[in-house]
Biopython code that builds the backbone (N, CA, C, O; Angstrom):
import numpy as np
from Bio.PDB.StructureBuilder import StructureBuilder

atoms = [
    (1, "SER", "N", (-7.048, 1.715, -14.497)),
    (1, "SER", "CA", (-5.731, 1.862, -15.092)),
    (1, "SER", "C", (-4.838, 2.751, -14.232)),
    (1, "SER", "O", (-4.092, 3.580, -14.753)),
    (2, "VAL", "N", (-4.915, 2.577, -12.926)),
    (2, "VAL", "CA", (-4.082, 3.354, -11.998)),
    (2, "VAL", "C", (-2.609, 2.996, -12.197)),
    (2, "VAL", "O", (-2.265, 1.840, -12.443)),
    (3, "THR", "N", (-1.759, 3.996, -12.089)),
    (3, "THR", "CA", (-0.320, 3.794, -12.226)),
    (3, "THR", "C", (0.391, 4.299, -10.982)),
    (3, "THR", "O", (-0.167, 5.073, -10.205)),
    (4, "PHE", "N", (1.612, 3.861, -10.803)),
    (4, "PHE", "CA", (2.455, 4.287, -9.689)),
    (4, "PHE", "C", (2.802, 5.766, -9.877)),
    (4, "PHE", "O", (3.259, 6.170, -10.947)),
    (5, "ALA", "N", (2.582, 6.569, -8.832)),
    (5, "ALA", "CA", (2.919, 8.001, -8.861)),
    (5, "ALA", "C", (4.300, 8.168, -8.237)),
    (5, "ALA", "O", (4.477, 7.977, -7.034)),
    (6, "ASP", "N", (5.283, 8.529, -9.073)),
    (6, "ASP", "CA", (6.653, 8.567, -8.559)),
    (6, "ASP", "C", (7.216, 9.971, -8.355)),
    (6, "ASP", "O", (8.409, 10.124, -8.093)),
    (7, "ASP", "N", (6.366, 11.006, -8.471)),
    (7, "ASP", "CA", (6.915, 12.342, -8.251)),
    (7, "ASP", "C", (6.883, 12.688, -6.755)),
    (7, "ASP", "O", (6.054, 12.172, -6.006)),
    (8, "ALA", "N", (7.785, 13.553, -6.343)),
    (8, "ALA", "CA", (7.983, 13.870, -4.925)),
    (8, "ALA", "C", (6.721, 14.420, -4.264)),
    (8, "ALA", "O", (6.415, 14.054, -3.129)),
    (9, "ALA", "N", (5.995, 15.281, -4.945)),
    (9, "ALA", "CA", (4.787, 15.869, -4.349)),
    (9, "ALA", "C", (3.726, 14.806, -4.097)),
    (9, "ALA", "O", (3.077, 14.806, -3.051)),
    (10, "ALA", "N", (3.550, 13.906, -5.053)),
    (10, "ALA", "CA", (2.562, 12.834, -4.900)),
    (10, "ALA", "C", (2.938, 11.915, -3.737)),
    (10, "ALA", "O", (2.086, 11.557, -2.925)),
    (11, "LEU", "N", (4.205, 11.539, -3.660)),
    (11, "LEU", "CA", (4.641, 10.641, -2.585)),
    (11, "LEU", "C", (4.578, 11.336, -1.229)),
    (11, "LEU", "O", (4.288, 10.693, -0.220)),
    (12, "SER", "N", (4.845, 12.634, -1.193)),
    (12, "SER", "CA", (4.744, 13.388, 0.052)),
    (12, "SER", "C", (3.291, 13.432, 0.529)),
    (12, "SER", "O", (3.023, 13.258, 1.718)),
    (13, "ASN", "N", (2.358, 13.665, -0.391)),
    (13, "ASN", "CA", (0.943, 13.646, -0.038)),
    (13, "ASN", "C", (0.531, 12.245, 0.414)),
    (13, "ASN", "O", (-0.214, 12.096, 1.383)),
    (14, "GLY", "N", (1.014, 11.223, -0.286)),
    (14, "GLY", "CA", (0.721, 9.848, 0.108)),
    (14, "GLY", "C", (1.226, 9.534, 1.507)),
    (14, "GLY", "O", (0.543, 8.866, 2.283)),
    (15, "GLU", "N", (2.410, 10.011, 1.827)),
    (15, "GLU", "CA", (2.968, 9.803, 3.173)),
    (15, "GLU", "C", (2.116, 10.505, 4.228)),
    (15, "GLU", "O", (1.867, 9.943, 5.295)),
    (16, "ALA", "N", (1.668, 11.729, 3.940)),
    (16, "ALA", "CA", (0.824, 12.463, 4.891)),
    (16, "ALA", "C", (-0.493, 11.733, 5.141)),
    (16, "ALA", "O", (-0.950, 11.648, 6.281)),
    (17, "ILE", "N", (-1.099, 11.212, 4.090)),
    (17, "ILE", "CA", (-2.341, 10.446, 4.236)),
    (17, "ILE", "C", (-2.071, 9.178, 5.033)),
    (17, "ILE", "O", (-2.835, 8.838, 5.936)),
    (18, "PHE", "N", (-0.993, 8.479, 4.708)),
    (18, "PHE", "CA", (-0.645, 7.249, 5.420)),
    (18, "PHE", "C", (-0.480, 7.539, 6.909)),
    (18, "PHE", "O", (-1.006, 6.813, 7.751)),
    (19, "THR", "N", (0.253, 8.603, 7.228)),
    (19, "THR", "CA", (0.491, 8.968, 8.628)),
    (19, "THR", "C", (-0.826, 9.232, 9.347)),
    (19, "THR", "O", (-1.021, 8.793, 10.481)),
    (20, "LYS", "N", (-1.721, 9.945, 8.690)),
    (20, "LYS", "CA", (-2.990, 10.334, 9.300)),
    (20, "LYS", "C", (-3.979, 9.170, 9.417)),
    (20, "LYS", "O", (-4.641, 9.018, 10.444)),
    (21, "LEU", "N", (-4.078, 8.351, 8.370)),
    (21, "LEU", "CA", (-5.153, 7.360, 8.311)),
    (21, "LEU", "C", (-4.727, 5.900, 8.428)),
    (21, "LEU", "O", (-5.534, 5.058, 8.821)),
    (22, "CYS", "N", (-3.492, 5.585, 8.099)),
    (22, "CYS", "CA", (-3.090, 4.181, 7.969)),
    (22, "CYS", "C", (-2.148, 3.701, 9.073)),
    (22, "CYS", "O", (-2.137, 2.520, 9.418)),
    (23, "ALA", "N", (-1.359, 4.625, 9.624)),
    (23, "ALA", "CA", (-0.326, 4.234, 10.587)),
    (23, "ALA", "C", (-0.897, 3.601, 11.856)),
    (23, "ALA", "O", (-0.218, 2.807, 12.506)),
    (24, "ALA", "N", (-2.127, 3.939, 12.212)),
    (24, "ALA", "CA", (-2.725, 3.355, 13.417)),
    (24, "ALA", "C", (-2.804, 1.829, 13.326)),
    (24, "ALA", "O", (-2.691, 1.139, 14.339)),
    (25, "CYS", "N", (-2.996, 1.309, 12.126)),
    (25, "CYS", "CA", (-3.087, -0.147, 11.944)),
    (25, "CYS", "C", (-1.843, -0.766, 11.318)),
    (25, "CYS", "O", (-1.561, -1.944, 11.540)),
    (26, "HIS", "N", (-1.098, 0.013, 10.539)),
    (26, "HIS", "CA", (0.059, -0.530, 9.823)),
    (26, "HIS", "C", (1.389, -0.058, 10.381)),
    (26, "HIS", "O", (2.437, -0.447, 9.867)),
    (27, "SER", "N", (1.378, 0.783, 11.435)),
    (27, "SER", "CA", (2.559, 1.362, 12.064)),
    (27, "SER", "C", (3.112, 2.492, 11.191)),
    (27, "SER", "O", (3.013, 2.454, 9.964)),
    (28, "GLN", "N", (3.689, 3.481, 11.842)),
    (28, "GLN", "CA", (4.236, 4.629, 11.122)),
    (28, "GLN", "C", (5.277, 4.205, 10.090)),
    (28, "GLN", "O", (5.376, 4.808, 9.021)),
    (29, "ASP", "N", (6.058, 3.162, 10.410)),
    (29, "ASP", "CA", (7.107, 2.710, 9.486)),
    (29, "ASP", "C", (6.645, 1.571, 8.574)),
    (29, "ASP", "O", (7.447, 0.987, 7.845)),
    (30, "GLY", "N", (5.338, 1.259, 8.622)),
    (30, "GLY", "CA", (4.777, 0.230, 7.745)),
    (30, "GLY", "C", (4.994, -1.194, 8.206)),
    (30, "GLY", "O", (4.653, -2.137, 7.491)),
    (31, "GLY", "N", (5.558, -1.363, 9.392)),
    (31, "GLY", "CA", (5.885, -2.700, 9.884)),
    (31, "GLY", "C", (4.711, -3.546, 10.332)),
    (31, "GLY", "O", (4.868, -4.741, 10.581)),
    (32, "GLY", "N", (3.539, -2.943, 10.438)),
    (32, "GLY", "CA", (2.341, -3.690, 10.800)),
    (32, "GLY", "C", (2.043, -3.655, 12.286)),
    (32, "GLY", "O", (2.946, -3.720, 13.120)),
    (33, "LEU", "N", (0.767, -3.551, 12.602)),
    (33, "LEU", "CA", (0.248, -3.658, 13.967)),
    (33, "LEU", "C", (-0.953, -4.587, 13.870)),
    (33, "LEU", "O", (-0.788, -5.805, 13.794)),
    (34, "VAL", "N", (-2.142, -4.036, 13.871)),
    (34, "VAL", "CA", (-3.339, -4.829, 13.604)),
    (34, "VAL", "C", (-3.322, -5.255, 12.136)),
    (34, "VAL", "O", (-3.632, -6.399, 11.802)),
    (35, "GLY", "N", (-2.958, -4.321, 11.280)),
    (35, "GLY", "CA", (-2.839, -4.590, 9.849)),
    (35, "GLY", "C", (-1.495, -5.230, 9.536)),
    (35, "GLY", "O", (-0.595, -5.237, 10.376)),
    (36, "PRO", "N", (-1.357, -5.764, 8.334)),
    (36, "PRO", "CA", (-0.121, -6.467, 7.978)),
    (36, "PRO", "C", (1.077, -5.542, 7.745)),
    (36, "PRO", "O", (0.942, -4.337, 7.535)),
    (37, "ASN", "N", (2.234, -6.161, 7.792)),
    (37, "ASN", "CA", (3.508, -5.525, 7.467)),
    (37, "ASN", "C", (3.476, -5.158, 5.981)),
    (37, "ASN", "O", (3.160, -5.995, 5.136)),
    (38, "LEU", "N", (3.802, -3.916, 5.673)),
    (38, "LEU", "CA", (3.798, -3.444, 4.284)),
    (38, "LEU", "C", (5.210, -3.291, 3.725)),
    (38, "LEU", "O", (5.389, -2.750, 2.633)),
    (39, "THR", "N", (6.208, -3.761, 4.462)),
    (39, "THR", "CA", (7.595, -3.555, 4.046)),
    (39, "THR", "C", (8.237, -4.796, 3.434)),
    (39, "THR", "O", (9.306, -4.711, 2.830)),
    (40, "ASP", "N", (7.587, -5.943, 3.589)),
    (40, "ASP", "CA", (8.170, -7.173, 3.054)),
    (40, "ASP", "C", (7.585, -7.486, 1.677)),
    (40, "ASP", "O", (6.815, -6.693, 1.136)),
    (41, "LYS", "N", (7.943, -8.624, 1.117)),
    (41, "LYS", "CA", (7.491, -9.007, -0.229)),
    (41, "LYS", "C", (6.182, -9.785, -0.209)),
    (41, "LYS", "O", (5.698, -10.213, -1.257)),
    (42, "TYR", "N", (5.605, -9.971, 0.980)),
    (42, "TYR", "CA", (4.400, -10.787, 1.119)),
    (42, "TYR", "C", (3.156, -9.909, 1.074)),
    (42, "TYR", "O", (3.093, -8.865, 1.722)),
    (43, "TRP", "N", (2.171, -10.348, 0.301)),
    (43, "TRP", "CA", (0.922, -9.604, 0.154)),
    (43, "TRP", "C", (-0.250, -10.552, 0.287)),
    (43, "TRP", "O", (-0.258, -11.626, -0.314)),
    (44, "ILE", "N", (-1.231, -10.164, 1.064)),
    (44, "ILE", "CA", (-2.431, -10.974, 1.249)),
    (44, "ILE", "C", (-3.346, -10.849, 0.026)),
    (44, "ILE", "O", (-3.962, -11.826, -0.399)),
    (45, "HIS", "N", (-3.426, -9.643, -0.530)),
    (45, "HIS", "CA", (-4.337, -9.367, -1.649)),
    (45, "HIS", "C", (-3.590, -8.943, -2.908)),
    (45, "HIS", "O", (-4.167, -8.290, -3.778)),
    (46, "GLY", "N", (-2.327, -9.303, -3.014)),
    (46, "GLY", "CA", (-1.524, -8.966, -4.184)),
    (46, "GLY", "C", (-0.829, -7.631, -4.027)),
    (46, "GLY", "O", (-1.366, -6.707, -3.417)),
    (47, "GLY", "N", (0.364, -7.535, -4.580)),
    (47, "GLY", "CA", (1.132, -6.297, -4.532)),
    (47, "GLY", "C", (0.930, -5.493, -5.804)),
    (47, "GLY", "O", (0.034, -5.781, -6.597)),
    (48, "GLY", "N", (1.761, -4.494, -5.993)),
    (48, "GLY", "CA", (1.653, -3.628, -7.165)),
    (48, "GLY", "C", (0.583, -2.579, -6.960)),
    (48, "GLY", "O", (-0.314, -2.747, -6.135)),
    (49, "ILE", "N", (0.677, -1.515, -7.700)),
    (49, "ILE", "CA", (-0.205, -0.364, -7.487)),
    (49, "ILE", "C", (-1.678, -0.692, -7.696)),
    (49, "ILE", "O", (-2.516, -0.192, -6.946)),
    (50, "LYS", "N", (-2.020, -1.500, -8.670)),
    (50, "LYS", "CA", (-3.440, -1.779, -8.909)),
    (50, "LYS", "C", (-4.070, -2.545, -7.753)),
    (50, "LYS", "O", (-5.188, -2.234, -7.344)),
    (51, "ASN", "N", (-3.368, -3.544, -7.220)),
    (51, "ASN", "CA", (-3.899, -4.308, -6.099)),
    (51, "ASN", "C", (-3.951, -3.474, -4.823)),
    (51, "ASN", "O", (-4.928, -3.544, -4.079)),
    (52, "VAL", "N", (-2.915, -2.690, -4.566)),
    (52, "VAL", "CA", (-2.893, -1.848, -3.363)),
    (52, "VAL", "C", (-4.008, -0.799, -3.453)),
    (52, "VAL", "O", (-4.717, -0.564, -2.474)),
    (53, "PHE", "N", (-4.162, -0.179, -4.608)),
    (53, "PHE", "CA", (-5.232, 0.796, -4.820)),
    (53, "PHE", "C", (-6.594, 0.156, -4.538)),
    (53, "PHE", "O", (-7.432, 0.750, -3.860)),
    (54, "LYS", "N", (-6.810, -1.038, -5.050)),
    (54, "LYS", "CA", (-8.086, -1.737, -4.871)),
    (54, "LYS", "C", (-8.362, -2.003, -3.387)),
    (54, "LYS", "O", (-9.495, -1.843, -2.931)),
    (55, "VAL", "N", (-7.347, -2.401, -2.641)),
    (55, "VAL", "CA", (-7.524, -2.653, -1.210)),
    (55, "VAL", "C", (-7.851, -1.350, -0.480)),
    (55, "VAL", "O", (-8.710, -1.335, 0.401)),
    (56, "ILE", "N", (-7.178, -0.262, -0.837)),
    (56, "ILE", "CA", (-7.477, 1.033, -0.218)),
    (56, "ILE", "C", (-8.909, 1.443, -0.572)),
    (56, "ILE", "O", (-9.673, 1.854, 0.302)),
    (57, "LYS", "N", (-9.262, 1.334, -1.824)),
    (57, "LYS", "CA", (-10.578, 1.775, -2.282)),
    (57, "LYS", "C", (-11.714, 0.981, -1.642)),
    (57, "LYS", "O", (-12.664, 1.567, -1.122)),
    (58, "TYR", "N", (-11.624, -0.337, -1.676)),
    (58, "TYR", "CA", (-12.727, -1.190, -1.224)),
    (58, "TYR", "C", (-12.570, -1.713, 0.199)),
    (58, "TYR", "O", (-13.531, -2.206, 0.790)),
    (59, "GLY", "N", (-11.356, -1.608, 0.754)),
    (59, "GLY", "CA", (-11.119, -2.129, 2.096)),
    (59, "GLY", "C", (-11.099, -3.644, 2.127)),
    (59, "GLY", "O", (-11.189, -4.312, 1.097)),
    (60, "VAL", "N", (-10.980, -4.157, 3.320)),
    (60, "VAL", "CA", (-11.049, -5.600, 3.568)),
    (60, "VAL", "C", (-11.932, -5.755, 4.806)),
    (60, "VAL", "O", (-11.436, -6.001, 5.905)),
    (61, "PRO", "N", (-13.250, -5.607, 4.617)),
    (61, "PRO", "CA", (-14.160, -5.581, 5.771)),
    (61, "PRO", "C", (-14.022, -6.779, 6.720)),
    (61, "PRO", "O", (-14.138, -6.625, 7.936)),
    (62, "GLN", "N", (-13.774, -7.967, 6.166)),
    (62, "GLN", "CA", (-13.652, -9.146, 7.014)),
    (62, "GLN", "C", (-12.426, -9.088, 7.921)),
    (62, "GLN", "O", (-12.349, -9.823, 8.906)),
    (63, "LYS", "N", (-11.469, -8.220, 7.598)),
    (63, "LYS", "CA", (-10.267, -8.048, 8.425)),
    (63, "LYS", "C", (-10.300, -6.733, 9.203)),
    (63, "LYS", "O", (-9.358, -6.413, 9.927)),
    (64, "GLY", "N", (-11.391, -5.972, 9.052)),
    (64, "GLY", "CA", (-11.524, -4.724, 9.792)),
    (64, "GLY", "C", (-11.013, -3.494, 9.071)),
    (64, "GLY", "O", (-11.052, -2.399, 9.632)),
    (65, "MET", "N", (-10.529, -3.641, 7.828)),
    (65, "MET", "CA", (-10.077, -2.466, 7.081)),
    (65, "MET", "C", (-11.251, -1.872, 6.321)),
    (65, "MET", "O", (-11.896, -2.544, 5.516)),
    (66, "ILE", "N", (-11.515, -0.598, 6.591)),
    (66, "ILE", "CA", (-12.636, 0.063, 5.938)),
    (66, "ILE", "C", (-12.294, 0.438, 4.502)),
    (66, "ILE", "O", (-11.129, 0.499, 4.109)),
    (67, "SER", "N", (-13.339, 0.683, 3.742)),
    (67, "SER", "CA", (-13.203, 1.235, 2.399)),
    (67, "SER", "C", (-12.929, 2.726, 2.541)),
    (67, "SER", "O", (-13.597, 3.412, 3.316)),
    (68, "TRP", "N", (-11.952, 3.227, 1.799)),
    (68, "TRP", "CA", (-11.607, 4.648, 1.863)),
    (68, "TRP", "C", (-12.176, 5.438, 0.692)),
    (68, "TRP", "O", (-11.929, 6.641, 0.608)),
    (69, "GLN", "N", (-12.927, 4.816, -0.216)),
    (69, "GLN", "CA", (-13.383, 5.506, -1.420)),
    (69, "GLN", "C", (-14.307, 6.684, -1.145)),
    (69, "GLN", "O", (-14.380, 7.597, -1.967)),
    (70, "SER", "N", (-15.010, 6.697, -0.030)),
    (70, "SER", "CA", (-15.887, 7.834, 0.264)),
    (70, "SER", "C", (-15.142, 8.967, 0.968)),
    (70, "SER", "O", (-15.675, 10.069, 1.096)),
    (71, "GLN", "N", (-13.916, 8.707, 1.426)),
    (71, "GLN", "CA", (-13.155, 9.705, 2.166)),
    (71, "GLN", "C", (-11.934, 10.234, 1.418)),
    (71, "GLN", "O", (-11.430, 11.315, 1.721)),
    (72, "LEU", "N", (-11.462, 9.462, 0.438)),
    (72, "LEU", "CA", (-10.281, 9.860, -0.323)),
    (72, "LEU", "C", (-10.624, 9.933, -1.807)),
    (72, "LEU", "O", (-11.412, 9.134, -2.311)),
    (73, "SER", "N", (-10.030, 10.892, -2.494)),
    (73, "SER", "CA", (-10.211, 10.988, -3.941)),
    (73, "SER", "C", (-9.414, 9.874, -4.620)),
    (73, "SER", "O", (-8.517, 9.300, -4.004)),
    (74, "PRO", "N", (-9.725, 9.561, -5.869)),
    (74, "PRO", "CA", (-8.909, 8.581, -6.590)),
    (74, "PRO", "C", (-7.420, 8.963, -6.606)),
    (74, "PRO", "O", (-6.556, 8.093, -6.490)),
    (75, "THR", "N", (-7.126, 10.248, -6.750)),
    (75, "THR", "CA", (-5.719, 10.685, -6.738)),
    (75, "THR", "C", (-5.084, 10.433, -5.378)),
    (75, "THR", "O", (-3.945, 9.971, -5.298)),
    (76, "ASP", "N", (-5.813, 10.733, -4.310)),
    (76, "ASP", "CA", (-5.277, 10.469, -2.963)),
    (76, "ASP", "C", (-5.010, 8.977, -2.766)),
    (76, "ASP", "O", (-3.985, 8.594, -2.201)),
    (77, "MET", "N", (-5.938, 8.135, -3.235)),
    (77, "MET", "CA", (-5.738, 6.687, -3.101)),
    (77, "MET", "C", (-4.534, 6.236, -3.917)),
    (77, "MET", "O", (-3.780, 5.371, -3.472)),
    (78, "GLN", "N", (-4.342, 6.805, -5.095)),
    (78, "GLN", "CA", (-3.171, 6.487, -5.913)),
    (78, "GLN", "C", (-1.895, 6.905, -5.180)),
    (78, "GLN", "O", (-0.920, 6.155, -5.151)),
    (79, "GLU", "N", (-1.903, 8.080, -4.598)),
    (79, "GLU", "CA", (-0.697, 8.590, -3.939)),
    (79, "GLU", "C", (-0.366, 7.822, -2.668)),
    (79, "GLU", "O", (0.804, 7.534, -2.419)),
    (80, "VAL", "N", (-1.359, 7.484, -1.861)),
    (80, "VAL", "CA", (-1.065, 6.698, -0.662)),
    (80, "VAL", "C", (-0.649, 5.282, -1.053)),
    (80, "VAL", "O", (0.229, 4.700, -0.416)),
    (81, "GLY", "N", (-1.263, 4.726, -2.084)),
    (81, "GLY", "CA", (-0.858, 3.403, -2.571)),
    (81, "GLY", "C", (0.574, 3.418, -3.080)),
    (81, "GLY", "O", (1.341, 2.488, -2.828)),
    (82, "SER", "N", (0.925, 4.458, -3.787)),
    (82, "SER", "CA", (2.297, 4.592, -4.290)),
    (82, "SER", "C", (3.278, 4.727, -3.126)),
    (82, "SER", "O", (4.348, 4.118, -3.132)),
    (83, "TYR", "N", (2.905, 5.529, -2.131)),
    (83, "TYR", "CA", (3.765, 5.666, -0.947)),
    (83, "TYR", "C", (3.948, 4.310, -0.263)),
    (83, "TYR", "O", (5.061, 3.958, 0.125)),
    (84, "VAL", "N", (2.871, 3.556, -0.116)),
    (84, "VAL", "CA", (2.961, 2.223, 0.505)),
    (84, "VAL", "C", (3.999, 1.375, -0.238)),
    (84, "VAL", "O", (4.788, 0.673, 0.394)),
    (85, "LEU", "N", (4.003, 1.435, -1.564)),
    (85, "LEU", "CA", (4.961, 0.635, -2.332)),
    (85, "LEU", "C", (6.403, 1.077, -2.108)),
    (85, "LEU", "O", (7.323, 0.279, -2.284)),
    (86, "THR", "N", (6.617, 2.342, -1.721)),
    (86, "THR", "CA", (7.988, 2.800, -1.428)),
    (86, "THR", "C", (8.499, 2.210, -0.126)),
    (86, "THR", "O", (9.701, 2.262, 0.139)),
    (87, "LEU", "N", (7.624, 1.653, 0.689)),
    (87, "LEU", "CA", (8.039, 1.041, 1.961)),
    (87, "LEU", "C", (8.673, -0.330, 1.755)),
    (87, "LEU", "O", (9.332, -0.848, 2.656)),
    (88, "GLN", "N", (8.482, -0.919, 0.586)),
    (88, "GLN", "CA", (9.035, -2.237, 0.286)),
    (88, "GLN", "C", (10.542, -2.235, 0.482)),
    (88, "GLN", "O", (11.247, -1.381, -0.055)),
    (89, "GLY", "N", (11.031, -3.201, 1.258)),
    (89, "GLY", "CA", (12.465, -3.341, 1.464)),
    (89, "GLY", "C", (13.035, -2.453, 2.553)),
    (89, "GLY", "O", (14.239, -2.497, 2.808)),
    (90, "THR", "N", (12.196, -1.641, 3.208)),
    (90, "THR", "CA", (12.678, -0.835, 4.328)),
    (90, "THR", "C", (12.732, -1.720, 5.574)),
    (90, "THR", "O", (12.246, -2.851, 5.565)),
    (91, "THR", "N", (13.321, -1.199, 6.627)),
    (91, "THR", "CA", (13.509, -1.987, 7.843)),
    (91, "THR", "C", (12.727, -1.366, 8.996)),
    (91, "THR", "O", (13.224, -0.452, 9.654)),
    (92, "PRO", "N", (11.507, -1.851, 9.251)),
    (92, "PRO", "CA", (10.725, -1.311, 10.361)),
    (92, "PRO", "C", (11.307, -1.738, 11.710)),
    (92, "PRO", "O", (12.019, -2.737, 11.804)),
    (93, "ALA", "N", (10.994, -0.968, 12.744)),
    (93, "ALA", "CA", (11.536, -1.234, 14.080)),
    (93, "ALA", "C", (11.086, -2.591, 14.630)),
    (93, "ALA", "O", (11.907, -3.346, 15.150)),
    (94, "ASN", "N", (9.806, -2.902, 14.520)),
    (94, "ASN", "CA", (9.247, -4.151, 15.049)),
    (94, "ASN", "C", (8.341, -4.781, 14.000)),
    (94, "ASN", "O", (7.118, -4.744, 14.132)),
    (95, "PRO", "N", (8.931, -5.355, 12.962)),
    (95, "PRO", "CA", (8.099, -5.868, 11.870)),
    (95, "PRO", "C", (7.227, -7.041, 12.292)),
    (95, "PRO", "O", (7.656, -7.932, 13.025)),
    (96, "LYS", "N", (6.003, -7.015, 11.811)),
    (96, "LYS", "CA", (5.087, -8.129, 11.988)),
    (96, "LYS", "C", (5.530, -9.250, 11.054)),
    (96, "LYS", "O", (6.095, -8.988, 9.992)),
    (97, "ALA", "N", (5.280, -10.482, 11.439)),
    (97, "ALA", "CA", (5.643, -11.632, 10.607)),
    (97, "ALA", "C", (4.947, -11.549, 9.253)),
    (97, "ALA", "O", (3.845, -11.007, 9.158)),
    (98, "PRO", "N", (5.575, -12.078, 8.206)),
    (98, "PRO", "CA", (4.964, -12.055, 6.872)),
    (98, "PRO", "C", (3.600, -12.744, 6.859)),
    (98, "PRO", "O", (3.371, -13.732, 7.557)),
    (99, "GLU", "N", (2.708, -12.193, 6.047)),
    (99, "GLU", "CA", (1.383, -12.774, 5.840)),
    (99, "GLU", "C", (1.121, -12.788, 4.341)),
    (99, "GLU", "O", (1.560, -11.888, 3.625)),
    (100, "GLY", "N", (0.419, -13.790, 3.869)),
    (100, "GLY", "CA", (0.110, -13.872, 2.449)),
    (100, "GLY", "C", (1.209, -14.577, 1.685)),
    (100, "GLY", "O", (1.945, -15.403, 2.225)),
    (101, "GLU", "N", (1.300, -14.228, 0.419)),
    (101, "GLU", "CA", (2.245, -14.876, -0.490)),
    (101, "GLU", "C", (3.216, -13.843, -1.051)),
    (101, "GLU", "O", (2.898, -12.657, -1.137)),
    (102, "ILE", "N", (4.404, -14.311, -1.431)),
    (102, "ILE", "CA", (5.334, -13.424, -2.129)),
    (102, "ILE", "C", (4.679, -13.026, -3.443)),
    (102, "ILE", "O", (4.183, -13.878, -4.180)),
    (103, "TRP", "N", (4.678, -11.737, -3.731)),
    (103, "TRP", "CA", (4.046, -11.236, -4.944)),
    (103, "TRP", "C", (5.108, -10.805, -5.932)),
    (103, "TRP", "O", (6.023, -10.053, -5.597)),
    (104, "GLU", "N", (4.975, -11.281, -7.128)),
    (104, "GLU", "CA", (5.848, -10.873, -8.236)),
    (104, "GLU", "C", (4.970, -10.234, -9.296)),
    (104, "GLU", "O", (3.874, -10.727, -9.563)),
    (105, "PRO", "N", (5.431, -9.136, -9.912)),
    (105, "PRO", "CA", (4.636, -8.518, -10.977)),
    (105, "PRO", "C", (4.425, -9.503, -12.124)),
    (105, "PRO", "O", (5.282, -10.351, -12.373)),
    (106, "PRO", "N", (3.299, -9.400, -12.821)),
    (106, "PRO", "CA", (3.084, -10.252, -13.991)),
    (106, "PRO", "C", (4.226, -10.075, -14.997)),
    (106, "PRO", "O", (4.862, -9.021, -15.041)),
    (107, "ALA", "N", (4.476, -11.083, -15.782)),
    (107, "ALA", "CA", (5.605, -11.076, -16.721)),
    (107, "ALA", "C", (5.569, -9.901, -17.691)),
    (107, "ALA", "O", (6.619, -9.453, -18.151)),
    (108, "ASP", "N", (4.387, -9.398, -18.007)),
    (108, "ASP", "CA", (4.307, -8.287, -18.950)),
    (108, "ASP", "C", (4.570, -6.922, -18.311)),
    (108, "ASP", "O", (4.608, -5.911, -19.012)),
    (109, "ASP", "N", (4.753, -6.885, -16.983)),
    (109, "ASP", "CA", (5.107, -5.629, -16.301)),
    (109, "ASP", "C", (6.600, -5.422, -16.316)),
    (109, "ASP", "O", (7.362, -6.354, -16.058)),
    (110, "GLN", "N", (7.027, -4.210, -16.614)),
    (110, "GLN", "CA", (8.445, -3.872, -16.586)),
    (110, "GLN", "C", (8.889, -3.560, -15.159)),
    (110, "GLN", "O", (9.983, -3.948, -14.750)),
    (111, "ASP", "N", (8.040, -2.859, -14.397)),
    (111, "ASP", "CA", (8.338, -2.507, -13.011)),
    (111, "ASP", "C", (7.022, -2.172, -12.305)),
    (111, "ASP", "O", (5.948, -2.312, -12.890)),
    (112, "GLN", "N", (7.108, -1.731, -11.058)),
    (112, "GLN", "CA", (5.900, -1.463, -10.296)),
    (112, "GLN", "C", (5.099, -0.282, -10.827)),
    (112, "GLN", "O", (3.925, -0.130, -10.491)),
    (113, "SER", "N", (5.723, 0.555, -11.655)),
    (113, "SER", "CA", (4.999, 1.700, -12.202)),
    (113, "SER", "C", (4.237, 1.348, -13.473)),
    (113, "SER", "O", (3.452, 2.156, -13.971)),
    (114, "SER", "N", (4.460, 0.165, -13.994)),
    (114, "SER", "CA", (3.767, -0.251, -15.221)),
    (114, "SER", "C", (2.314, -0.556, -14.925)),
    (114, "SER", "O", (1.954, -0.912, -13.803)),
    (115, "GLU", "N", (1.494, -0.413, -15.930)),
    (115, "GLU", "CA", (0.098, -0.794, -15.776)),
    (115, "GLU", "C", (0.008, -2.306, -15.842)),
    (115, "GLU", "O", (0.655, -2.942, -16.674)),
    (116, "ASN", "N", (-0.805, -2.880, -14.952)),
    (116, "ASN", "CA", (-0.951, -4.332, -14.904)),
    (116, "ASN", "C", (-1.973, -4.786, -15.914)),
    (116, "ASN", "O", (-2.239, -5.982, -16.028)),
]
sb = StructureBuilder()
sb.init_structure("model")
sb.init_model(0)
sb.init_chain("A")
sb.init_seg("    ")
for serial, (resi, resn, name, xyz) in enumerate(atoms, 1):
    if name == "N":
        sb.init_residue(resn, " ", resi, " ")
    sb.init_atom(name, np.array(xyz, "f"), 0.0, 1.0, " ", f" {name:<3s}", serial, name[0])
structure = sb.get_structure()
């Protein structure tokens, strides 16, 4: 039942974790390198906080993304996942082409902070 963390301290911590652990594959601005672009509406494994959290927690071994559950606390994974969602709609310097499908929240969700 993870939810979007929208307070400044949580997002700041999420950004610090992203910079340290995620930017090598997703680019500092989220535009994608080895990993996919995180700034567009396309998601390989679904968007929204629950899907992003799940990908961070379990990884995508077949694509080379490790599981972070042994290195990050659940709160850290929530905060970095929330930070990733703030990248939506930003303009990276060299965005990678879209991958996956356009993701829309389920009809019962009010916004990205709602529980799915």
